[in-house]
C-alpha positions in Angstrom: -16.8 -115.8 -85.2 -15.0 -115.0 -81.5 -12.4 -112.7 -82.2 -9.1 -114.7 -80.3 -7.5 -112.2 -78.3 -3.7 -112.5 -77.9 -2.1 -114.5 -75.4 0.1 -113.3 -72.9 0.5 -116.1 -70.6 3.2 -115.1 -68.0 3.2 -118.6 -66.3 3.5 -120.2 -69.4 6.2 -117.9 -70.5 8.0 -118.3 -67.3 7.5 -122.5 -67.6 8.9 -122.3 -71.4 11.8 -119.7 -70.4 12.7 -121.9 -67.6 12.5 -125.1 -69.7 14.6 -123.7 -72.3 17.5 -122.5 -69.9 17.5 -126.1 -68.6 18.0 -127.4 -72.1 20.6 -124.9 -72.6 22.3 -125.7 -69.4 22.0 -129.5 -69.7 23.2 -128.9 -73.3 26.4 -127.4 -72.3 27.1 -130.0 -69.4 26.8 -132.9 -72.2 29.4 -131.0 -74.4 31.9 -131.3 -71.6 31.6 -135.0 -70.9 34.3 -137.2 -71.8 33.7 -139.5 -74.5 33.9 -142.6 -72.5 31.1 -141.4 -70.2 28.6 -142.5 -73.2 26.0 -143.4 -70.4 25.9 -140.1 -68.7 25.7 -138.4 -72.0 22.9 -140.9 -72.7 21.0 -139.6 -70.1 21.4 -135.9 -70.2 20.0 -136.6 -73.9 17.1 -138.2 -72.2 16.4 -135.4 -70.2 16.6 -132.9 -72.5 14.1 -134.8 -74.7 11.6 -135.1 -71.8 11.8 -131.4 -71.2 11.2 -130.6 -74.8 8.2 -133.0 -74.9 6.9 -131.4 -71.5 7.1 -127.7 -73.0 5.4 -128.6 -75.8 2.5 -130.9 -74.2 2.1 -127.8 -72.0 1.4 -125.1 -74.9 -0.8 -127.9 -76.5 -3.1 -128.4 -73.4 -3.5 -124.6 -73.3 -4.1 -124.0 -76.8 -6.8 -127.1 -76.8 -8.5 -125.6 -73.8 -8.8 -122.2 -75.5 -10.4 -123.8 -78.7 -12.6 -126.0 -77.0 -14.6 -122.9 -74.7 -14.4 -120.8 -77.9 -16.3 -123.2 -79.7 -18.7 -124.2 -77.3 -19.6 -120.7 -76.0 -20.2 -120.0 -79.7 -22.7 -123.3 -80.0 -24.7 -122.7 -76.6 -25.1 -118.8 -77.8 -26.6 -120.0 -80.8 -28.4 -122.7 -79.4 -29.8 -120.0 -76.6 -30.7 -117.5 -79.4 -32.9 -120.1 -81.2 -34.7 -121.2 -78.2 -38.0 -119.9 -76.6 -37.4 -119.5 -73.1 -40.1 -118.9 -70.6 -39.9 -115.4 -69.2 -39.5 -114.5 -65.9 -41.8 -112.1 -64.1 -38.5 -109.9 -62.9 -37.0 -106.3 -63.3 -33.8 -108.1 -64.6 -33.6 -109.0 -68.4 -31.4 -111.6 -70.1 -29.7 -108.2 -71.9 -29.0 -106.9 -68.7 -27.6 -109.7 -67.1 -25.6 -111.9 -69.3 -22.7 -110.7 -71.4 -23.3 -110.0 -75.0 -21.7 -112.7 -77.5 -18.9 -110.5 -78.5 -17.6 -110.3 -74.6 -17.4 -114.1 -74.2 -13.7 -113.6 -74.5 -11.1 -115.6 -72.4 -8.8 -113.7 -69.9 -5.9 -115.6 -67.9 -5.9 -115.0 -64.4 -4.7 -116.4 -60.9 -7.4 -117.0 -58.4 -6.4 -117.1 -54.9 -8.6 -118.8 -52.6 -9.1 -116.3 -49.6 -10.9 -116.8 -46.3 -14.1 -115.1 -48.2 -14.0 -118.0 -50.7 -13.4 -120.7 -47.9 -16.6 -119.8 -46.5 -18.5 -120.3 -49.9 -20.9 -123.4 -50.3 -19.0 -126.0 -52.8 -19.5 -129.7 -54.0 -16.9 -132.1 -55.3 -13.4 -132.6 -53.9 -12.2 -131.1 -50.6 -8.4 -131.4 -51.8 -9.2 -130.2 -55.5 -6.3 -129.6 -58.4 -9.1 -128.1 -60.6 -11.6 -125.4 -59.6 -14.6 -124.1 -61.0 -16.2 -120.8 -59.5 -19.6 -119.8 -61.0 -20.7 -115.9 -60.6 -24.4 -115.6 -60.5 -27.3 -113.4 -59.8 -30.4 -115.8 -58.6 -32.7 -113.4 -60.1 -31.1 -113.4 -63.8 -32.8 -115.6 -66.1 -29.5 -117.3 -68.1 -28.1 -117.6 -64.3 -31.5 -119.6 -63.4 -30.7 -121.6 -66.1 -27.5 -122.6 -65.1 -28.7 -123.6 -61.8 -31.3 -126.0 -63.0 -28.5 -127.9 -64.6 -26.5 -128.2 -60.8 -27.8 -131.7 -60.0 -26.5 -133.2 -63.0 -23.6 -131.2 -63.1 -22.9 -132.4 -59.2 -23.6 -136.0 -60.0 -20.9 -135.9 -63.1 -18.4 -134.0 -61.1 -18.7 -136.7 -58.4 -18.8 -139.6 -61.2 -15.6 -138.2 -62.5 -13.6 -137.9 -59.1 -14.5 -141.7 -58.8 -13.7 -142.8 -62.0 -11.1 -140.9 -63.5 -9.6 -139.3 -60.6 -10.5 -135.7 -61.5 -10.0 -133.8 -58.3 -12.6 -131.2 -59.3 -14.3 -128.6 -56.9 -17.4 -126.0 -57.7 -18.0 -123.2 -56.2 -20.7 -120.6 -56.1 -20.2 -116.9 -55.5 -23.1 -114.0 -55.4 -22.8 -111.3 -58.2 -26.0 -109.4 -57.6 -26.8 -106.8 -60.5 -28.4 -104.8 -58.1 -31.1 -103.6 -60.6 -33.5 -104.7 -57.7 -32.9 -105.2 -53.8 -34.6 -108.6 -54.2 -30.9 -109.9 -56.0 -29.2 -109.6 -53.2 -32.4 -110.8 -50.6 -32.2 -114.0 -52.7 -28.5 -114.9 -52.1 -29.0 -114.1 -48.3 -32.1 -116.4 -48.2 -30.1 -119.1 -49.7 -27.1 -118.5 -47.3 -29.6 -118.7 -44.4 -30.8 -122.1 -45.9 -27.3 -123.3 -46.0 -27.0 -122.8 -42.2 -29.3 -126.1 -42.5 -27.3 -127.6 -45.0 -29.7 -127.1 -47.7 -28.2 -124.4 -49.9 -28.1 -126.3 -53.3 -31.7 -127.5 -52.6 -33.1 -124.2 -52.0 -31.1 -122.9 -55.4 -32.8 -126.0 -57.1 -36.1 -124.5 -56.0 -35.4 -121.2 -57.1 -34.6 -122.0 -60.4 -38.0 -123.5 -60.5 -39.8 -120.5 -60.2 -41.7 -118.7 -62.5 -42.3 -115.6 -60.7 -40.2 -113.7 -58.5 -41.1 -111.8 -55.3 -39.9 -111.6 -51.6 -43.2 -113.8 -51.0 -42.2 -116.3 -53.6 -38.7 -116.7 -52.5 -39.9 -117.1 -48.6 -42.6 -119.4 -49.7 -40.1 -122.2 -50.7 -39.3 -122.7 -46.8 -43.1 -123.7 -46.5 -42.2 -127.0 -47.7 -39.8 -130.1 -47.3 -37.0 -130.4 -46.7 -37.1 -126.8 -45.4 -40.1 -127.1 -43.3 -38.6 -129.9 -41.6 -35.7 -127.8 -40.6 -37.9 -125.2 -39.3 -35.8 -122.5 -41.5 -38.7 -120.1 -41.7 -38.8 -119.4 -38.1 -35.4 -117.9 -37.7 -35.4 -116.4 -41.2 -35.8 -112.9 -40.2 -32.9 -112.8 -37.6 -30.8 -114.6 -40.3 -31.7 -112.1 -43.0 -31.6 -108.9 -41.2 -28.1 -110.2 -39.8 -25.0 -108.3 -41.6 -23.0 -111.4 -41.7 -24.7 -112.7 -45.1 -25.1 -109.1 -46.8 -21.2 -108.3 -46.0 -20.7 -111.8 -47.4 -22.4 -111.1 -50.9 -20.8 -107.9 -51.3 -17.4 -109.3 -50.8 -18.1 -112.0 -53.5 -19.3 -109.2 -56.0 -16.3 -107.0 -55.1 -14.0 -110.1 -55.7 -15.6 -110.8 -59.1 -15.2 -107.2 -60.4 -11.4 -107.1 -59.1 -10.9 -110.1 -61.7 -12.9 -108.5 -64.5 -16.3 -109.9 -64.3 -19.4 -107.2 -65.1 -22.0 -109.7 -66.2 -23.3 -113.0 -65.2 -23.2 -115.8 -65.3 -19.5 -115.9 -65.5 -17.2 -118.8 -64.7 -13.5 -119.1 -63.6 -11.9 -122.4 -64.3 -8.2 -123.3 -63.8 -5.7 -125.8 -62.3 -3.7 -125.7 -59.0 -0.3 -123.8 -58.9 0.5 -123.7 -55.7 -1.5 -123.8 -52.2 -4.6 -121.9 -52.4 -3.7 -120.8 -56.0 -5.3 -121.6 -59.2 -4.3 -120.6 -62.8 -7.0 -120.3 -65.7 -9.6 -118.8 -67.7 -12.9 -116.7 -67.1 -15.7 -118.1 -69.2 -18.1 -115.2 -69.8 -22.0 -116.2 -70.7 -24.1 -119.3 -69.9 -22.1 -122.6 -70.0 -23.7 -125.9 -70.7 -22.6 -128.9 -68.5 -20.6 -130.8 -71.1 -18.5 -127.9 -71.8 -17.3 -127.4 -68.2 -17.0 -131.3 -67.9 -14.7 -131.4 -70.9 -12.8 -128.1 -70.0 -11.7 -130.2 -66.6 -10.9 -133.2 -68.8 -8.4 -131.1 -70.7 -6.9 -129.6 -67.7 -6.6 -132.9 -66.0 -4.2 -134.1 -68.9 -2.1 -131.0 -68.4 -1.7 -131.6 -64.7 -0.3 -135.1 -65.3 
């Protein structure tokens, strides 16, 4: 079982404290009203009941989300441990790249979207109230496993935006583990493909590779849709510029600043203000169903 960490949510505490304060004030006002103003007293009581209900709902939704992600993480790890995966010819092993089961914890954070994040590739809503960010190393076996699920994930997010009005945005950030320079190279190649609108297509092709090398990563550009975009012609210029190497470094530094040390790791949270999201970090590979379910829980909390 995963040991539940003590929850210190400042935002939840502030919310509950503010609600209690309002309830107290409204109660005092209600007590001072003349007995003839029964209608006004009734309205005050309704407001008090509403605040109490919202406070209870908020705490319940947060608890539900925590329980859900813990159970899903445990189940996912059990499945992974009993599945024979195809081994990739890489100097990065699964044990080096993915956090151990004991480190699959929840950490409350506020994520602020800065200029560097705005430049990251994304799909989903342009004006999200729920944000998911994945930190990944393209040579990490478990990261590549998640990347192979992205087409299905993208499809489900777009479906939920239309049918359930769940405004979700998914972004991918680079987090090379520096076991080999090839990790950073792969991220740079993906960004070069992104200049032609083929970032996610490149990611999908990388997830299919059974051996990893600079030649293999470049060979992807020899076939359509990359070939027709003539990406390989300018690949050397693009990959040798400092633009994307700096961007990759900033992604990793930002991840480290919020406590990420292994990949894949995910931030998922709901919008609390302009460019600011409050949520949790999930460490370890996640199933698409788990992430979709988490967005639906957060959607209920936003109401």
